[in-house]
C-alpha beads as a LAMMPS data file, in Angstrom:
LAMMPS data file: protein, C-alpha beads

287 atoms
286 bonds

1 atom types
1 bond types

-500.0 500.0 xlo xhi
-500.0 500.0 ylo yhi
-500.0 500.0 zlo zhi

Masses

1 110.0

Atoms # bond

1 1 1 426.785 -160.452 -397.207
2 1 1 424.737 -159.809 -400.347
3 1 1 426.275 -159.414 -403.811
4 1 1 424.969 -159.138 -407.371
5 1 1 426.636 -160.720 -410.397
6 1 1 424.501 -159.265 -413.201
7 1 1 427.030 -156.696 -414.395
8 1 1 427.859 -157.151 -418.074
9 1 1 431.083 -155.140 -418.238
10 1 1 432.134 -154.345 -414.680
11 1 1 434.470 -156.550 -412.698
12 1 1 436.483 -156.321 -409.530
13 1 1 439.799 -157.756 -410.673
14 1 1 441.705 -157.907 -407.389
15 1 1 442.189 -156.202 -404.022
16 1 1 445.034 -155.753 -401.550
17 1 1 447.263 -153.329 -399.636
18 1 1 444.543 -150.699 -399.328
19 1 1 443.593 -150.682 -403.019
20 1 1 441.099 -152.208 -405.437
21 1 1 441.610 -152.845 -409.138
22 1 1 438.415 -152.550 -411.175
23 1 1 437.327 -152.568 -414.801
24 1 1 434.411 -150.341 -415.822
25 1 1 433.638 -151.046 -419.470
26 1 1 436.750 -149.975 -421.410
27 1 1 438.462 -148.321 -418.424
28 1 1 440.477 -150.047 -415.690
29 1 1 441.219 -148.082 -412.511
30 1 1 443.215 -148.618 -409.343
31 1 1 441.894 -146.680 -406.370
32 1 1 442.127 -146.704 -402.563
33 1 1 439.836 -148.626 -400.246
34 1 1 440.521 -148.329 -396.504
35 1 1 438.972 -151.723 -395.713
36 1 1 441.407 -153.638 -397.895
37 1 1 444.005 -154.527 -395.239
38 1 1 445.088 -157.873 -396.716
39 1 1 447.858 -158.703 -399.172
40 1 1 447.052 -158.665 -402.917
41 1 1 447.483 -161.751 -405.132
42 1 1 449.953 -159.735 -407.241
43 1 1 451.386 -156.210 -407.400
44 1 1 448.284 -154.264 -408.397
45 1 1 450.326 -151.221 -409.423
46 1 1 452.032 -153.332 -412.113
47 1 1 448.824 -154.451 -413.795
48 1 1 449.368 -153.657 -417.477
49 1 1 445.768 -152.907 -418.345
50 1 1 445.338 -150.019 -415.901
51 1 1 444.173 -146.715 -417.399
52 1 1 444.226 -144.540 -414.265
53 1 1 445.321 -144.648 -410.630
54 1 1 443.950 -142.448 -407.869
55 1 1 446.752 -141.079 -405.684
56 1 1 445.933 -139.707 -402.264
57 1 1 447.516 -136.469 -401.093
58 1 1 449.142 -136.138 -397.666
59 1 1 447.198 -132.895 -397.242
60 1 1 443.857 -134.552 -397.990
61 1 1 441.994 -135.504 -401.130
62 1 1 443.984 -136.684 -404.109
63 1 1 444.056 -136.857 -407.892
64 1 1 443.832 -139.245 -410.811
65 1 1 447.031 -140.155 -412.649
66 1 1 446.333 -141.580 -416.099
67 1 1 448.579 -144.231 -417.649
68 1 1 446.522 -144.781 -420.774
69 1 1 444.019 -142.553 -422.501
70 1 1 440.672 -142.300 -420.726
71 1 1 437.609 -140.904 -422.511
72 1 1 435.871 -138.042 -420.753
73 1 1 432.787 -140.208 -420.456
74 1 1 432.425 -143.986 -420.677
75 1 1 429.601 -146.390 -419.888
76 1 1 429.003 -149.563 -417.928
77 1 1 426.004 -151.897 -418.224
78 1 1 423.933 -153.802 -415.673
79 1 1 421.189 -156.049 -417.026
80 1 1 419.838 -153.928 -419.892
81 1 1 420.642 -150.587 -418.242
82 1 1 423.641 -148.377 -418.998
83 1 1 425.253 -145.663 -416.882
84 1 1 427.492 -142.762 -417.810
85 1 1 430.787 -142.652 -415.905
86 1 1 433.806 -140.377 -415.681
87 1 1 436.858 -139.961 -413.470
88 1 1 435.667 -137.708 -410.646
89 1 1 437.057 -136.170 -407.482
90 1 1 437.449 -138.134 -404.238
91 1 1 438.284 -141.328 -406.230
92 1 1 434.739 -141.668 -407.614
93 1 1 433.704 -142.737 -411.090
94 1 1 429.968 -142.037 -410.801
95 1 1 428.555 -145.365 -409.694
96 1 1 428.689 -147.816 -406.784
97 1 1 428.563 -151.289 -408.382
98 1 1 427.537 -153.038 -405.147
99 1 1 424.249 -151.115 -405.235
100 1 1 423.080 -153.511 -407.946
101 1 1 421.941 -155.663 -405.004
102 1 1 419.361 -153.031 -404.158
103 1 1 418.423 -152.229 -407.756
104 1 1 417.465 -155.880 -408.187
105 1 1 415.316 -155.763 -405.044
106 1 1 413.609 -152.510 -405.980
107 1 1 412.814 -153.464 -409.562
108 1 1 411.313 -156.753 -408.423
109 1 1 409.053 -155.119 -405.825
110 1 1 407.983 -152.287 -408.150
111 1 1 407.251 -154.593 -411.072
112 1 1 404.850 -156.630 -408.900
113 1 1 403.007 -153.602 -407.493
114 1 1 399.583 -152.521 -408.689
115 1 1 399.246 -149.008 -410.032
116 1 1 401.926 -146.330 -410.241
117 1 1 404.627 -146.359 -407.575
118 1 1 405.908 -142.924 -406.503
119 1 1 409.503 -143.066 -405.286
120 1 1 411.525 -140.438 -403.428
121 1 1 415.268 -140.884 -404.008
122 1 1 417.168 -138.723 -401.504
123 1 1 420.902 -138.064 -401.869
124 1 1 420.288 -139.514 -405.334
125 1 1 423.828 -139.016 -406.701
126 1 1 424.084 -139.937 -410.413
127 1 1 420.805 -141.802 -410.504
128 1 1 421.551 -145.515 -410.501
129 1 1 418.539 -146.224 -408.285
130 1 1 416.434 -143.683 -410.171
131 1 1 417.106 -145.384 -413.500
132 1 1 416.401 -148.823 -412.024
133 1 1 413.077 -147.713 -410.525
134 1 1 411.880 -145.898 -413.645
135 1 1 412.814 -148.918 -415.775
136 1 1 410.468 -150.990 -413.576
137 1 1 407.601 -148.545 -414.130
138 1 1 407.870 -146.162 -411.162
139 1 1 407.785 -142.385 -411.035
140 1 1 410.802 -140.936 -409.216
141 1 1 411.560 -137.645 -407.498
142 1 1 415.372 -137.474 -407.447
143 1 1 416.902 -135.052 -404.936
144 1 1 420.566 -134.113 -404.563
145 1 1 422.246 -130.932 -403.353
146 1 1 424.772 -131.057 -406.226
147 1 1 423.508 -129.746 -409.564
148 1 1 426.128 -131.750 -411.480
149 1 1 424.864 -135.003 -409.953
150 1 1 421.274 -134.268 -410.935
151 1 1 422.393 -133.413 -414.468
152 1 1 424.246 -136.731 -414.744
153 1 1 421.228 -138.595 -413.384
154 1 1 419.061 -136.912 -415.995
155 1 1 421.473 -137.995 -418.736
156 1 1 421.369 -141.560 -417.412
157 1 1 417.585 -141.609 -417.720
158 1 1 417.893 -140.324 -421.295
159 1 1 420.720 -142.756 -422.091
160 1 1 418.396 -145.663 -421.360
161 1 1 415.531 -144.319 -423.440
162 1 1 413.258 -144.116 -420.405
163 1 1 410.175 -141.929 -420.089
164 1 1 411.578 -138.627 -418.831
165 1 1 408.121 -137.471 -417.751
166 1 1 408.353 -140.035 -414.946
167 1 1 411.252 -138.205 -413.272
168 1 1 411.682 -134.966 -411.350
169 1 1 415.178 -133.736 -410.574
170 1 1 415.455 -131.408 -407.592
171 1 1 418.672 -129.614 -406.649
172 1 1 418.166 -129.014 -402.945
173 1 1 419.148 -129.909 -399.402
174 1 1 417.386 -133.227 -398.795
175 1 1 416.194 -132.441 -395.271
176 1 1 414.778 -129.062 -396.267
177 1 1 413.069 -130.594 -399.283
178 1 1 411.378 -133.270 -397.148
179 1 1 410.250 -130.632 -394.662
180 1 1 408.578 -128.715 -397.484
181 1 1 406.959 -131.878 -398.850
182 1 1 405.488 -132.510 -395.402
183 1 1 403.955 -129.032 -395.374
184 1 1 402.581 -129.621 -398.891
185 1 1 401.002 -132.907 -397.831
186 1 1 402.978 -134.824 -400.462
187 1 1 403.522 -138.555 -399.909
188 1 1 405.547 -141.347 -401.549
189 1 1 405.135 -145.096 -401.791
190 1 1 408.857 -145.792 -401.499
191 1 1 411.869 -143.923 -400.157
192 1 1 415.537 -144.494 -400.960
193 1 1 418.276 -142.823 -398.933
194 1 1 422.034 -142.869 -399.424
195 1 1 423.153 -140.154 -396.985
196 1 1 426.839 -139.192 -396.663
197 1 1 428.885 -140.198 -393.641
198 1 1 430.171 -136.661 -393.173
199 1 1 429.469 -133.283 -394.654
200 1 1 428.781 -129.627 -394.063
201 1 1 425.600 -127.687 -394.595
202 1 1 425.273 -124.360 -396.425
203 1 1 426.053 -122.472 -393.208
204 1 1 429.013 -124.631 -392.268
205 1 1 427.060 -126.886 -389.915
206 1 1 428.580 -130.349 -389.489
207 1 1 426.722 -133.439 -390.682
208 1 1 427.597 -136.796 -389.092
209 1 1 425.405 -139.707 -390.104
210 1 1 425.510 -141.292 -386.642
211 1 1 424.070 -138.096 -385.165
212 1 1 421.437 -137.481 -387.856
213 1 1 420.217 -140.825 -389.128
214 1 1 417.493 -141.466 -386.523
215 1 1 415.934 -138.011 -386.883
216 1 1 416.205 -138.290 -390.673
217 1 1 414.288 -141.576 -390.745
218 1 1 411.636 -140.101 -388.415
219 1 1 411.297 -137.113 -390.732
220 1 1 410.940 -139.142 -393.912
221 1 1 408.335 -141.404 -392.304
222 1 1 406.028 -138.391 -392.470
223 1 1 406.037 -138.443 -396.278
224 1 1 405.309 -142.169 -396.579
225 1 1 401.945 -143.000 -398.107
226 1 1 399.272 -144.928 -396.214
227 1 1 400.156 -148.105 -398.119
228 1 1 403.907 -147.883 -398.674
229 1 1 405.924 -150.347 -400.704
230 1 1 409.513 -150.165 -399.445
231 1 1 412.072 -148.081 -397.580
232 1 1 415.819 -148.343 -398.161
233 1 1 418.782 -146.899 -396.240
234 1 1 422.347 -147.311 -397.453
235 1 1 425.352 -146.636 -395.257
236 1 1 429.067 -146.423 -395.970
237 1 1 429.826 -145.291 -392.431
238 1 1 432.319 -147.575 -390.713
239 1 1 430.853 -148.878 -387.470
240 1 1 427.205 -148.300 -388.382
241 1 1 426.194 -151.948 -388.431
242 1 1 423.211 -153.337 -390.384
243 1 1 421.410 -154.202 -387.151
244 1 1 421.657 -150.580 -386.028
245 1 1 419.783 -149.459 -389.138
246 1 1 417.264 -152.269 -388.737
247 1 1 416.596 -151.158 -385.151
248 1 1 416.028 -147.574 -386.282
249 1 1 413.526 -148.637 -388.938
250 1 1 411.750 -150.996 -386.529
251 1 1 411.334 -148.187 -383.989
252 1 1 410.184 -145.534 -386.460
253 1 1 407.795 -147.830 -388.334
254 1 1 406.556 -149.773 -385.310
255 1 1 402.939 -148.902 -386.118
256 1 1 403.180 -150.199 -389.696
257 1 1 403.376 -153.874 -390.577
258 1 1 406.836 -154.339 -392.051
259 1 1 409.841 -156.617 -392.503
260 1 1 413.456 -155.393 -392.549
261 1 1 416.289 -157.206 -394.294
262 1 1 419.581 -155.631 -393.166
263 1 1 422.981 -156.898 -394.251
264 1 1 426.391 -156.008 -395.626
265 1 1 426.600 -155.562 -399.389
266 1 1 429.701 -156.105 -401.455
267 1 1 431.398 -157.059 -404.707
268 1 1 432.857 -160.433 -405.597
269 1 1 436.420 -160.223 -406.859
270 1 1 437.981 -162.334 -409.564
271 1 1 440.694 -163.108 -407.024
272 1 1 438.136 -165.023 -404.938
273 1 1 437.833 -162.307 -402.287
274 1 1 434.526 -160.554 -401.585
275 1 1 434.985 -156.858 -400.858
276 1 1 432.611 -155.381 -398.221
277 1 1 431.159 -152.109 -399.487
278 1 1 428.913 -150.821 -396.723
279 1 1 425.514 -152.053 -395.699
280 1 1 421.830 -151.655 -396.479
281 1 1 418.536 -151.990 -394.656
282 1 1 415.671 -152.813 -397.022
283 1 1 412.211 -152.608 -395.511
284 1 1 409.039 -153.866 -397.179
285 1 1 405.523 -153.180 -395.930
286 1 1 402.270 -155.103 -395.700
287 1 1 402.033 -158.786 -396.452

Bonds

1 1 1 2
2 1 2 3
3 1 3 4
4 1 4 5
5 1 5 6
6 1 6 7
7 1 7 8
8 1 8 9
9 1 9 10
10 1 10 11
11 1 11 12
12 1 12 13
13 1 13 14
14 1 14 15
15 1 15 16
16 1 16 17
17 1 17 18
18 1 18 19
19 1 19 20
20 1 20 21
21 1 21 22
22 1 22 23
23 1 23 24
24 1 24 25
25 1 25 26
26 1 26 27
27 1 27 28
28 1 28 29
29 1 29 30
30 1 30 31
31 1 31 32
32 1 32 33
33 1 33 34
34 1 34 35
35 1 35 36
36 1 36 37
37 1 37 38
38 1 38 39
39 1 39 40
40 1 40 41
41 1 41 42
42 1 42 43
43 1 43 44
44 1 44 45
45 1 45 46
46 1 46 47
47 1 47 48
48 1 48 49
49 1 49 50
50 1 50 51
51 1 51 52
52 1 52 53
53 1 53 54
54 1 54 55
55 1 55 56
56 1 56 57
57 1 57 58
58 1 58 59
59 1 59 60
60 1 60 61
61 1 61 62
62 1 62 63
63 1 63 64
64 1 64 65
65 1 65 66
66 1 66 67
67 1 67 68
68 1 68 69
69 1 69 70
70 1 70 71
71 1 71 72
72 1 72 73
73 1 73 74
74 1 74 75
75 1 75 76
76 1 76 77
77 1 77 78
78 1 78 79
79 1 79 80
80 1 80 81
81 1 81 82
82 1 82 83
83 1 83 84
84 1 84 85
85 1 85 86
86 1 86 87
87 1 87 88
88 1 88 89
89 1 89 90
90 1 90 91
91 1 91 92
92 1 92 93
93 1 93 94
94 1 94 95
95 1 95 96
96 1 96 97
97 1 97 98
98 1 98 99
99 1 99 100
100 1 100 101
101 1 101 102
102 1 102 103
103 1 103 104
104 1 104 105
105 1 105 106
106 1 106 107
107 1 107 108
108 1 108 109
109 1 109 110
110 1 110 111
111 1 111 112
112 1 112 113
113 1 113 114
114 1 114 115
115 1 115 116
116 1 116 117
117 1 117 118
118 1 118 119
119 1 119 120
120 1 120 121
121 1 121 122
122 1 122 123
123 1 123 124
124 1 124 125
125 1 125 126
126 1 126 127
127 1 127 128
128 1 128 129
129 1 129 130
130 1 130 131
131 1 131 132
132 1 132 133
133 1 133 134
134 1 134 135
135 1 135 136
136 1 136 137
137 1 137 138
138 1 138 139
139 1 139 140
140 1 140 141
141 1 141 142
142 1 142 143
143 1 143 144
144 1 144 145
145 1 145 146
146 1 146 147
147 1 147 148
148 1 148 149
149 1 149 150
150 1 150 151
151 1 151 152
152 1 152 153
153 1 153 154
154 1 154 155
155 1 155 156
156 1 156 157
157 1 157 158
158 1 158 159
159 1 159 160
160 1 160 161
161 1 161 162
162 1 162 163
163 1 163 164
164 1 164 165
165 1 165 166
166 1 166 167
167 1 167 168
168 1 168 169
169 1 169 170
170 1 170 171
171 1 171 172
172 1 172 173
173 1 173 174
174 1 174 175
175 1 175 176
176 1 176 177
177 1 177 178
178 1 178 179
179 1 179 180
180 1 180 181
181 1 181 182
182 1 182 183
183 1 183 184
184 1 184 185
185 1 185 186
186 1 186 187
187 1 187 188
188 1 188 189
189 1 189 190
190 1 190 191
191 1 191 192
192 1 192 193
193 1 193 194
194 1 194 195
195 1 195 196
196 1 196 197
197 1 197 198
198 1 198 199
199 1 199 200
200 1 200 201
201 1 201 202
202 1 202 203
203 1 203 204
204 1 204 205
205 1 205 206
206 1 206 207
207 1 207 208
208 1 208 209
209 1 209 210
210 1 210 211
211 1 211 212
212 1 212 213
213 1 213 214
214 1 214 215
215 1 215 216
216 1 216 217
217 1 217 218
218 1 218 219
219 1 219 220
220 1 220 221
221 1 221 222
222 1 222 223
223 1 223 224
224 1 224 225
225 1 225 226
226 1 226 227
227 1 227 228
228 1 228 229
229 1 229 230
230 1 230 231
231 1 231 232
232 1 232 233
233 1 233 234
234 1 234 235
235 1 235 236
236 1 236 237
237 1 237 238
238 1 238 239
239 1 239 240
240 1 240 241
241 1 241 242
242 1 242 243
243 1 243 244
244 1 244 245
245 1 245 246
246 1 246 247
247 1 247 248
248 1 248 249
249 1 249 250
250 1 250 251
251 1 251 252
252 1 252 253
253 1 253 254
254 1 254 255
255 1 255 256
256 1 256 257
257 1 257 258
258 1 258 259
259 1 259 260
260 1 260 261
261 1 261 262
262 1 262 263
263 1 263 264
264 1 264 265
265 1 265 266
266 1 266 267
267 1 267 268
268 1 268 269
269 1 269 270
270 1 270 271
271 1 271 272
272 1 272 273
273 1 273 274
274 1 274 275
275 1 275 276
276 1 276 277
277 1 277 278
278 1 278 279
279 1 279 280
280 1 280 281
281 1 281 282
282 1 282 283
283 1 283 284
284 1 284 285
285 1 285 286
286 1 286 287
């Protein structure tokens, strides 16, 4: 499992009984995590520093219950980069700290590349990867179907004082956008994908990552440049093992010289337990 310890003001305090206790800058939250099936080192619900707890509803979803005041927006810092957070629906706060593993990889590869690197960030969410790539000198096309996510990503670029001319923010269905880019003859040197496990399209069609991931990788291969730099897939789908994603990339990119590093990613807790947080397949080309 890969982890990254370069967060300046994020920490995973403890985990247990289906919950994780985390501190994001000035805000400490307790929220569910279905993989946490072990006992906690102490009663997490009694932790005195907690600002908010996410309570699930028996009918689905849930809500935040605040114990102490929580600002509408707060920030957290990784290396020299800052990100805007807030308490959001579905237990989110606007960032996935374990993704710092991939930000470190991407910034290293981009910083060593010659010329301008054009990156396509699909399912870009609030722009953690976008900010990391732009900070390393890349140009990024950030695509997400949710307008609010693109707006937050744009604020994160501005928050870090980065060159906003190096980013494009597209509110669109990712598959449809890629299909149009193929018709336009547009290509990218690197592609990042963080597709959802489940979802519904604009016409109510069901999205299941296990059913769509192979065709999605095949589709995006068509917008890779002749001399690509890297390709990244993230997955939070239980049961979709790292080797499965590696196999998909190996099959789709069999005619391009490449190396795939696929593994679990996670966060190291102060209680000595490492929390698994999905997996990633990071593919580099050439060499």
